[in-house]
C-alpha distance (Angstrom), angle and dihedral (degrees) to the residues before:
residue distance angle dihedral
M1 . . .
G2 3.80 . .
N3 3.79 91.8 .
T4 3.81 92.1 52.0
F5 3.81 92.9 46.3
V6 3.81 94.7 48.6
N7 3.81 94.0 46.2
I8 3.81 93.2 50.4
L9 3.82 92.7 43.9
A10 3.82 92.5 49.3
S11 3.79 92.4 47.5
S12 3.81 91.6 49.1
L13 3.82 92.7 50.1
A14 3.81 91.6 46.5
T15 3.80 91.2 50.6
S16 3.81 90.8 49.5
I17 3.80 91.8 50.3
A18 3.81 92.3 45.7
L19 3.81 91.3 51.8
S20 3.80 90.3 53.7
L21 3.83 92.8 49.8
F22 3.79 103.0 36.8
D23 3.74 130.4 42.5
E24 3.78 99.3 -162.6
G25 3.78 128.8 35.3
A26 3.80 93.7 11.0
V27 3.80 93.9 137.8
V28 3.82 93.1 48.8
I29 3.81 92.0 47.6
A30 3.79 91.9 48.9
A31 3.82 91.2 48.3
V32 3.82 93.7 50.3
V33 3.81 94.8 45.0
M34 3.79 95.2 45.6
T35 3.81 92.4 45.8
A36 3.80 89.7 56.2
I37 3.81 93.6 44.0
I38 3.80 95.2 46.4
L39 3.82 93.4 43.8
I40 3.80 94.8 49.3
F41 3.81 104.3 31.7
G42 3.80 100.4 24.1
E43 3.79 102.3 39.9
V44 3.80 119.9 11.8
L45 3.82 101.7 32.0
P46 3.83 99.2 49.6
K47 3.81 93.1 41.9
T48 3.79 92.2 48.4
L49 3.80 89.4 49.2
A50 3.81 90.4 49.4
I51 3.80 91.6 51.2
A52 3.82 92.0 47.3
R53 3.83 93.8 46.2
T54 3.78 103.1 28.0
D55 3.82 100.3 158.5
H56 3.81 96.2 43.4
T57 3.80 93.0 45.7
A58 3.81 93.7 46.9
L59 3.80 92.4 50.2
A60 3.83 91.9 46.0
V61 3.81 96.3 51.7
A62 3.81 100.5 32.5
Y63 3.82 97.9 90.4
P64 3.83 97.0 39.6
V65 3.80 90.8 49.2
R66 3.79 91.0 48.1
L67 3.81 90.2 50.4
F68 3.81 93.5 50.5
V69 3.81 91.9 45.3
T70 3.79 89.1 55.0
L71 3.81 94.7 45.8
L72 3.81 96.0 44.9
S73 3.81 98.8 39.3
P74 3.85 93.1 99.5
V75 3.81 90.5 52.1
L76 3.81 92.7 47.2
S77 3.80 90.7 47.9
A78 3.79 89.8 53.3
V79 3.82 90.4 49.4
Q80 3.81 91.1 50.2
F81 3.80 90.3 49.1
I82 3.80 91.6 53.1
V83 3.82 92.2 45.8
W84 3.82 93.9 52.3
R85 3.80 91.0 46.0
I86 3.79 89.5 55.5
L87 3.82 93.0 45.4
R88 3.81 90.7 51.5
L89 3.79 87.6 64.2
F90 3.84 86.7 65.1
G91 3.82 93.8 47.3
L92 3.82 98.0 -99.9
K93 3.81 112.3 134.7
Q94 3.77 126.8 -162.2
T95 3.82 120.2 -115.3
P96 3.82 105.3 -153.5
G97 3.77 116.4 -134.6
E98 3.80 94.8 2.8
P99 3.81 111.5 126.8
V100 3.76 119.9 -137.5
L101 3.80 89.5 -126.1
T102 3.78 129.7 18.0
A103 3.78 119.3 -125.3
Q104 3.82 89.8 -106.5
E105 3.80 91.7 52.2
E106 3.79 91.9 49.4
I107 3.81 91.9 50.6
R108 3.80 92.0 44.9
G109 3.80 90.8 49.7
A110 3.80 91.5 51.1
I111 3.82 90.9 49.4
D112 3.81 92.4 49.4
L113 3.79 91.2 47.7
H114 3.80 93.2 51.9
H115 3.80 89.8 45.5
Q116 3.81 90.8 54.7
E117 3.79 89.9 48.6
G118 3.80 91.1 50.4
G119 3.79 97.1 -111.6
V120 3.81 95.7 111.9
E121 3.80 122.5 45.1
R122 3.79 120.4 -129.6
E123 3.81 92.2 -113.0
H124 3.80 92.3 53.8
R125 3.81 91.6 44.8
D126 3.80 90.7 53.7
M127 3.81 92.2 47.4
L128 3.80 93.9 50.2
G129 3.80 90.8 44.1
G130 3.80 90.0 50.2
I131 3.80 90.7 55.5
L132 3.81 90.7 51.5
D133 3.83 90.2 49.5
L134 3.82 95.4 55.6
A135 3.80 93.2 87.1
E136 3.82 92.6 46.7
L137 3.82 100.0 46.5
H138 3.80 123.2 77.3
L139 3.78 130.4 -152.1
G140 3.78 90.3 -101.6
D141 3.81 88.4 65.1
V142 3.82 96.2 58.0
M143 3.80 107.3 21.1
V144 3.80 125.7 113.2
H145 3.80 105.1 -109.1
R146 3.78 116.8 -119.5
K147 3.82 90.3 -114.6
N148 3.82 88.9 62.2
M149 3.80 96.5 42.8
E150 3.80 118.8 115.3
V151 3.80 104.2 -136.1
L152 3.79 134.7 172.6
D153 3.79 128.9 -133.2
G154 3.78 106.7 -124.2
G155 3.80 90.0 -153.2
A156 3.82 94.9 55.1
P157 3.83 120.7 106.6
A158 3.79 115.3 -87.0
E159 3.81 90.5 -117.4
D160 3.80 91.6 59.7
I161 3.79 92.8 47.2
V162 3.81 93.1 49.4
A163 3.81 90.7 48.4
R164 3.82 91.0 51.1
V165 3.80 92.6 49.3
L166 3.81 94.7 47.2
S167 3.81 92.9 48.2
S168 3.82 94.0 49.7
S169 3.79 129.7 85.2
H170 3.81 91.2 -143.1
T171 3.80 126.1 92.5
R172 3.83 101.5 -159.3
F173 3.80 124.8 53.8
P174 3.82 129.1 -173.8
I175 3.80 112.1 -133.2
W176 3.80 121.2 -147.1
R177 3.78 135.2 -164.4
D178 3.83 127.5 -156.2
D179 3.82 92.1 -17.7
P180 3.83 129.0 38.7
E181 3.79 89.5 -128.9
N182 3.82 93.1 51.7
I183 3.80 98.5 89.6
V184 3.81 111.2 -170.4
G185 3.79 101.8 169.3
V186 3.80 148.3 -4.4
L187 3.79 120.2 -122.2
H188 3.80 119.9 -152.2
A189 3.79 115.2 -151.6
K190 3.80 90.1 -139.2
D191 3.81 91.9 59.6
L192 3.80 90.8 48.6
L193 3.80 93.4 49.4
R194 3.79 91.7 46.6
T195 3.80 89.7 53.8
L196 3.81 91.7 47.4
M197 3.79 90.1 52.4
K198 3.79 90.1 49.4
H199 3.84 91.0 52.3
Q200 3.84 91.3 40.6
G201 3.79 91.7 -119.3
N202 3.79 94.9 -51.5
L203 3.81 108.8 138.2
Q204 3.76 94.5 -167.7
G205 3.77 112.9 112.4
I206 3.83 95.4 11.5
D207 3.79 111.6 137.2
I208 3.79 106.0 -155.8
M209 3.79 93.7 -166.9
S210 3.80 91.5 57.1
L211 3.81 88.6 60.6
A212 3.81 94.1 52.5
S213 3.78 122.0 97.2
V214 3.79 125.2 -137.0
P215 3.84 110.1 -84.8
W216 3.80 118.1 -115.2
F217 3.80 114.3 -139.3
V218 3.81 122.5 -161.5
P219 3.85 130.0 -179.2
D220 3.80 118.3 -104.9
T221 3.82 90.3 -128.2
T222 3.82 91.5 69.2
N223 3.78 111.3 112.3
L224 3.78 121.1 -130.4
E225 3.79 94.5 -109.7
E226 3.79 91.4 57.2
Q227 3.80 92.6 44.7
L228 3.79 92.3 49.2
R229 3.80 88.7 53.1
A230 3.82 90.3 47.8
F231 3.82 91.5 51.0
R232 3.78 89.4 52.2
D233 3.81 94.9 46.7
R234 3.81 94.7 47.1
H235 3.81 94.9 38.4
E236 3.80 87.8 -128.2
H237 3.81 131.4 137.8
F238 3.80 100.6 -172.1
A239 3.81 135.7 57.2
L240 3.80 137.2 165.5
V241 3.81 117.6 -127.7
V242 3.81 122.3 -138.4
D243 3.79 132.8 179.1
E244 3.80 128.3 -125.8
Y245 3.82 90.4 -78.3
G246 3.79 93.2 52.5
V247 3.80 92.6 -108.4
L248 3.80 115.3 147.8
Q249 3.82 111.8 -106.2
G250 3.79 103.0 170.3
L251 3.78 143.0 -70.8
V252 3.78 135.5 -80.1
T253 3.79 130.0 -158.9
L254 3.77 134.6 -166.3
E255 3.80 87.9 -108.3
D256 3.82 90.8 58.3
I257 3.80 90.1 58.4
L258 3.79 94.7 42.9
E259 3.80 89.7 52.0
E260 3.80 88.4 61.1
I261 3.80 86.1 63.7
F262 3.79 104.8 32.8
G263 3.80 99.7 27.1
D264 3.78 125.5 -124.7
I265 3.81 110.2 -7.1
A266 3.79 101.6 -147.2
E267 3.77 123.4 -149.4
E268 3.81 121.3 -133.5
L269 3.81 93.7 -87.5
D270 3.80 98.0 35.1
R271 3.78 121.5 116.1
H272 3.78 123.0 -125.6
I273 3.81 92.0 -110.4
P274 3.82 108.4 68.3
D275 3.78 120.4 -115.0
G276 3.77 112.2 -86.1
I277 3.83 95.6 37.9
R278 3.81 115.4 90.5
P279 3.83 117.6 175.9
Q280 3.82 116.7 -141.5
A281 3.79 130.2 -148.6
D282 3.81 92.9 -112.3
G283 3.81 93.0 58.1
S284 3.80 96.0 -99.1
Y285 3.80 126.3 115.3
N286 3.79 130.7 -132.8
V287 3.78 104.8 -142.3
D288 3.79 131.8 -173.5
G289 3.80 112.6 -122.2
W290 3.79 93.8 -122.5
T291 3.82 92.9 58.7
P292 3.83 109.7 120.6
V293 3.78 116.0 -116.3
R294 3.80 89.5 -133.3
D295 3.82 90.6 58.8
L296 3.80 90.8 52.2
N297 3.80 92.2 49.2
R298 3.77 93.3 47.4
E299 3.80 97.9 43.3
L300 3.81 98.7 40.6
E301 3.84 99.6 26.6
W302 3.78 92.7 -119.6
N303 3.79 126.0 151.1
L304 3.80 103.6 -139.3
P305 3.83 111.7 151.8
D306 3.81 113.7 -104.1
E307 3.81 99.3 -178.0
V308 3.82 98.7 86.9
A309 3.82 100.1 40.6
T310 3.78 138.0 18.9
T311 3.81 99.8 -148.1
I312 3.80 131.5 43.7
A313 3.82 89.7 -117.0
G314 3.80 89.7 54.7
L315 3.79 90.9 49.8
V316 3.81 91.8 52.7
I317 3.81 92.4 49.2
H318 3.80 91.2 46.7
E319 3.80 93.2 51.7
A320 3.82 96.7 39.0
R321 3.83 93.3 44.8
V322 3.81 87.7 -145.9
I323 3.79 138.2 71.6
P324 3.82 99.6 -102.4
E325 3.77 126.9 -134.6
V326 3.80 125.8 -123.5
G327 3.79 109.9 -82.6
Q328 3.79 96.3 25.8
V329 3.79 114.8 133.7
F330 3.79 125.6 -151.5
S331 3.77 133.4 -174.9
F332 3.80 115.1 -148.2
F333 3.82 129.3 163.2
G334 3.81 91.0 -11.1
F335 3.83 93.3 -53.7
K336 3.80 125.6 114.8
L337 3.82 112.7 -138.5
E338 3.80 122.8 -170.4
I339 3.81 122.0 -172.6
L340 3.81 109.1 -127.0
R341 3.79 104.3 171.7
R342 3.79 136.6 9.9
Q343 3.79 130.7 -176.2
R344 3.79 112.4 -160.8
N345 3.80 103.4 -52.4
Q346 3.80 96.2 -20.6
I347 3.80 124.2 97.1
M348 3.79 104.7 -133.3
A349 3.82 101.8 179.0
L350 3.78 140.1 0.8
R351 3.78 139.4 176.3
I352 3.80 117.1 -121.0
T353 3.78 121.8 -162.7
P354 3.81 112.0 -167.7
P355 3.80 120.8 -142.8
R356 3.76 113.6 -84.9
P357 3.81 115.6 -114.8
E358 3.77 113.7 -103.1
P359 3.82 113.6 -104.6
V360 3.77 115.2 -104.9
D361 3.79 114.6 -114.0
R362 3.79 106.0 -129.2
T363 3.80 96.6 172.4
G364 3.79 91.6 92.8
């Protein structure tokens, strides 16, 4: 309000002075002179000074700004009232107390802007964005689905269980009884190896179930921020995810949550490209159906929507509204998706061709 008032007042005074000094072209002269003065001394110079001396400028103007805000608040309230009355004529209704942007959206917008300008690297942008996403994502978005879980049969011979553990890259294994979804314990490879050392490798008399810890079940509606806090409070790294009916959905680890911040945490023998994403010579990618959409966006800098489905197979089914057949080709969001392999009703693999960059017009 002050900026508008001062600019109009200065322009009016300059026009009045110009009319008294010049007979012809007074208005044009006043407009040119005041544009230069306002642009340099009213806009660029003070803002540049404020950016260069942020603390000093903020402390100098804090109390005057607070005073003017207090004095002019009735006027500004009246202006807002008039504005919303006019907008209601066009069908736009006011939502009291609802900010235009949330704090997370403002921070994310600032990060994206600085990334586009080159001030923030892609890796740092993804890390900061991952932190902001923790409160919005739920365990169902990052968990390992029960079909991909590596579980142990509690009734199997000890020799078979030891062989499975030693041949796996995992350290924790859910143990089931009677039904693969009836998890009764979690075996840690360290506890098993400690027991084997104690018995000098003799498997006789080793009760596998006695080495298992009590499983920890968490609802799939828990967001990642809450689960990260729970992991820290319980000093745990592993939890089993169930739905509202108590049915096993999958498992989540501390590493799964940290990867949402830091990206894929590769093991010693892992490749740079995550499992499930295989680049092709023609620029397309062969992708496993269970690959999360968020992983594709982060790794390949795509912009596929991840609100309606967690995996790329789920996104295809959601958009196609059918379970596609092998060989079918779809075009969604500028991407070409071809179904390569299907097992029963599950999409196992597909080829994704990203949109080609638009050619640069060099003709001027």
